[in-house]
C-alpha positions in Angstrom: -7.4 -11.7 10.8 -10.8 -10.3 9.6 -11.6 -9.6 5.9 -13.5 -6.4 6.6 -10.4 -5.0 8.3 -8.5 -5.5 5.0 -11.1 -3.2 3.5 -10.1 -0.4 5.8 -6.5 -1.0 5.1 -6.9 -1.3 1.3 -8.5 2.2 1.3 -5.4 3.7 3.0 -3.8 4.4 -0.4 -3.5 8.2 -0.5 -1.5 10.3 2.0 -2.1 14.0 2.5 1.3 15.1 3.8 2.7 18.6 4.3 3.7 20.3 1.1 7.2 19.5 0.1 9.7 20.5 -2.6 10.8 17.4 -4.5 13.3 19.2 -6.7 16.9 18.1 -6.5 19.2 15.3 -7.4 18.8 11.8 -5.8 21.0 8.8 -6.1 20.7 5.0 -5.5 23.7 2.7 -5.3 23.1 -0.8 -6.8 25.3 -3.7 -7.6 25.2 -2.6 -11.3 26.2 1.0 -10.5 24.6 4.2 -9.5 21.1 5.2 -10.5 20.4 9.0 -10.6 17.0 10.8 -10.3 16.9 14.5 -11.1 13.7 16.5 -10.6 13.0 20.2 -11.5 10.0 22.2 -10.4 8.5 24.4 -13.1 6.7 27.7 -12.7 3.3 26.0 -13.0 4.2 23.8 -10.0 4.6 20.6 -12.1 7.8 18.6 -12.1 10.0 17.3 -15.0 13.1 15.2 -14.7 15.0 12.1 -15.6 16.0 8.7 -14.4 19.4 7.5 -15.6 22.0 4.8 -15.1 25.2 4.0 -16.9 23.5 3.1 -20.1 20.2 5.0 -20.5 18.2 8.1 -19.6 14.4 8.1 -19.2 12.3 11.2 -19.0 9.6 11.6 -16.4 7.0 14.2 -15.5 4.4 14.7 -12.8 2.7 16.8 -10.2 2.0 16.7 -6.5 -1.3 15.2 -5.5 -2.3 14.5 -1.9 1.3 14.8 -0.8 2.7 12.4 -3.4 4.6 13.3 -6.5 2.8 11.4 -9.2 3.2 11.1 -12.9 4.5 9.1 -15.8 7.9 7.6 -16.8 9.0 7.7 -20.4 7.7 9.4 -23.5 4.2 10.6 -24.2 1.8 7.6 -24.3 3.9 5.5 -21.9 1.9 3.2 -19.6 4.5 3.4 -16.8 3.4 5.5 -13.8 5.1 6.5 -10.6 4.4 7.8 -7.1 7.1 9.3 -4.8 7.1 10.2 -1.2 9.9 12.2 0.5 10.8 11.3 4.1 13.8 12.6 5.9 15.6 13.2 2.6 14.9 9.7 1.4 12.7 9.5 -1.7 10.7 6.3 -1.9 10.0 6.0 -5.6 7.4 3.5 -6.7 6.7 2.7 -10.3 4.8 0.1 -12.3 2.5 -0.3 -15.3 -0.8 1.6 -14.8 -3.9 -0.4 -14.1 -7.3 0.2 -15.8 -7.8 3.3 -13.6 -4.4 4.9 -14.4 -3.1 4.0 -10.9 0.0 2.0 -10.0 -0.6 -1.7 -10.5 0.5 -3.1 -7.1 1.1 -6.6 -8.4 4.2 -5.6 -10.4 5.3 -2.4 -8.6 8.9 -1.7 -7.9 10.1 0.5 -4.9 13.4 2.3 -5.1 14.8 4.3 -2.2 16.8 7.3 -3.4 18.9 9.6 -1.2 18.9 13.3 -1.9 22.4 14.4 -2.8 24.4 15.9 0.0 22.5 13.7 2.6 23.7 10.5 4.2 21.7 7.5 5.1 22.5 4.0 6.4 23.8 1.7 3.7 20.8 -0.7 4.2 18.5 1.8 2.4 20.7 1.4 -0.6 21.1 -2.4 -0.5 20.2 -3.7 -3.9 17.6 -6.6 -3.9 17.3 -6.6 -0.1 14.0 -6.9 1.9 14.2 -4.1 4.5 11.7 -4.0 7.4 11.9 -1.4 10.1 15.4 -0.3 8.9 16.6 -3.9 9.3 17.8 -6.1 6.3 16.1 -9.5 6.7 18.4 -12.5 6.9 18.1 -15.5 4.6 16.6 -17.4 7.5 13.9 -14.8 8.0 13.1 -14.8 4.3 12.7 -18.6 4.4 10.4 -18.3 7.3 8.2 -15.8 5.4 8.0 -18.2 2.5 7.1 -21.1 4.8 4.4 -19.1 6.7 2.8 -17.2 3.8 3.7 -19.2 0.7 5.1 -16.3 -1.2 8.5 -14.7 -1.4 8.6 -11.0 -0.4 9.6 -8.4 -3.1 12.8 -6.4 -2.5 11.9 -3.1 -0.9 11.8 -0.9 2.1 8.9 -1.7 4.5 7.6 -1.0 8.0 5.9 -3.6 10.2 3.9 -3.4 13.4 4.5 -6.5 15.5 1.5 -5.9 17.8 -1.3 -5.5 15.2 0.5 -7.2 12.3 -0.1 -4.2 10.0 2.6 -3.5 7.4 3.3 -1.1 4.5 5.9 0.5 2.4 8.2 3.0 4.2 6.7 6.5 3.8 3.2 5.2 3.1 0.2 4.2 5.1 -1.0 0.7 5.9 -1.3 -1.8 3.1 -2.3 -5.0 4.7 -1.9 -7.5 7.5 0.8 -10.1 8.4 0.8 -12.3 11.5 1.8 -10.3 14.6 4.9 -11.1 16.6 7.6 -11.1 13.9 11.0 -9.9 15.1 11.6 -7.3 12.4 13.1 -4.6 14.4 11.6 -1.5 16.1 8.7 0.3 14.4 9.5 4.0 13.9 7.0 6.8 14.6 7.7 8.3 11.2 7.3 5.0 9.3 4.3 6.3 7.4 5.3 10.0 7.2 2.4 10.7 9.6 1.3 14.2 10.4 -1.8 13.9 12.6 -0.6 13.4 16.2 -2.5 10.2 16.3 -0.2 7.3 17.2 -1.2 3.6 16.8 1.4 1.4 18.5 3.9 4.2 18.2 3.4 4.9 14.5 1.9 8.3 13.6 -0.9 8.1 11.1 -1.1 10.2 7.9 -4.2 12.2 7.3 -5.9 9.7 4.9 -5.5 6.8 7.3 -6.7 8.9 10.2 -9.8 10.0 8.2 -10.8 6.5 7.3 -10.2 5.3 10.9 -12.4 8.2 12.1 -15.1 7.3 9.7 -15.1 3.7 10.8 -15.3 4.7 14.5 -17.9 7.3 13.9 -16.1 10.4 15.2 -12.9 12.2 14.8 -10.0 10.4 16.5 -8.3 13.0 18.7 -4.5 13.3 18.8 -3.0 10.8 21.3 -1.3 7.5 21.7 -3.4 4.3 21.3 -2.8 0.6 20.9 -4.3 -1.8 18.3 -4.0 -5.6 18.6 -4.4 -8.2 15.8 -8.0 -8.9 16.9 -9.1 -5.3 16.2 -9.2 -4.2 19.8 -8.3 -0.6 20.4 -7.4 1.1 23.7 -5.5 4.0 25.2 -1.7 3.5 25.6 -0.9 2.6 29.2 -4.4 1.0 29.8 -4.9 -2.6 28.8 -8.7 -2.3 28.7 -10.0 -2.0 25.1 -12.5 0.7 24.4 -13.8 -0.5 21.0 -13.2 -3.1 18.3 -12.6 -2.0 14.7 -13.8 -5.2 13.2 -17.2 -5.0 14.9 -17.6 -1.3 13.9 -16.7 -2.0 10.3 -19.2 -4.9 10.1 -21.9 -2.6 11.5 -21.6 -0.5 8.4 -22.8 -3.3 6.2 -24.3 -6.7 6.3 -23.2 -10.4 6.1 -24.8 -13.7 5.3 -24.0 -17.3 5.1 -23.7 -19.1 1.7 -24.4 -22.8 1.2 -20.8 -23.9 1.0 -19.7 -22.8 4.4 -18.7 -19.4 3.1 -19.2 -16.0 4.7 -20.1 -13.4 2.0 -20.3 -9.9 3.3 -20.5 -6.4 1.9 -20.4 -2.8 3.2 -20.0 0.7 2.0 -16.2 -0.1 1.9 -16.5 -3.1 -0.5 -17.3 -6.8 -0.4 -15.6 -10.1 0.2 -15.9 -13.7 1.1 -14.2 -16.2 3.4 -14.3 -19.8 4.4 -16.1 -21.0 7.5 -13.3 -20.3 10.0 -12.1 -17.1 8.2 -8.6 -18.5 7.5 -8.9 -17.8 3.8 -10.8 -15.3 1.7 -10.7 -12.3 -0.4 -11.7 -8.6 -0.4 -12.8 -6.7 -3.4 -12.2 -3.0 -3.2 -13.8 -0.6 -5.8 -11.1 0.9 -7.9 -8.5 -1.5 -6.6 -9.5 -5.1 -7.1 -9.4 -8.4 -5.1 -7.1 -8.7 -2.2 -6.6 -12.3 -1.0 -5.5 -13.5 2.4 -4.6 -16.8 4.1 -3.5 -18.5 0.9 
């Protein structure tokens, strides 16, 4: 795993999807009962609504930006923000306290998968407290393996994972980071990231923002087609095992790197900056407007 690749991934935070109407009633079944989300679209194009359970009702308001419905939860002055993406009648609703820039604080975010009323979906998307990857609920043994290998317990949520490259993200969203490749977490769906570009990486269609950054790194617009990406950054055309470029090399060419006195590898580029130990097994990446992203710990 290379730190400058994490820069690319950390910038994949906004998705420009086709315009969608988020209005409607959505439900989520939990062990404590049903949670209901209601959204109404106003004449100005903004949305208002409520989030309710058996004991409380919370107001929310927002507007569509870059394909996401984004806004605030609670009364005026609330510091709780949300972002929602609609995929196949499933609304992935992420909320958390806002960071210094007014964006979702990823460190304490919560992802809820609501189903639009009148639609059906597999029970696993409504499983309370479960870790779901590629539409598969992880077993206790798989969760223990993650803790052993990464030293952290995964948060409950609905995720996708690419076993070839090791990329992962929240269902309906673009890439968020890297895991080790080769985990048996089920089959990656083409629509895992709500892609709309015709560019497929290991079978997953990229959303526009991810495609734009990939094109920027490579130096030209990536044409629609099917490509493969391995965990070493090599990229090639599907059906041909010969790599045509390496993303890690191209990303580093956009900046510079240098050796520190303690066996470290400080580097920076137009994407951000970071540091790693001598064999690049541990390090961090600092992304402007986001903060540090560690790996290998």
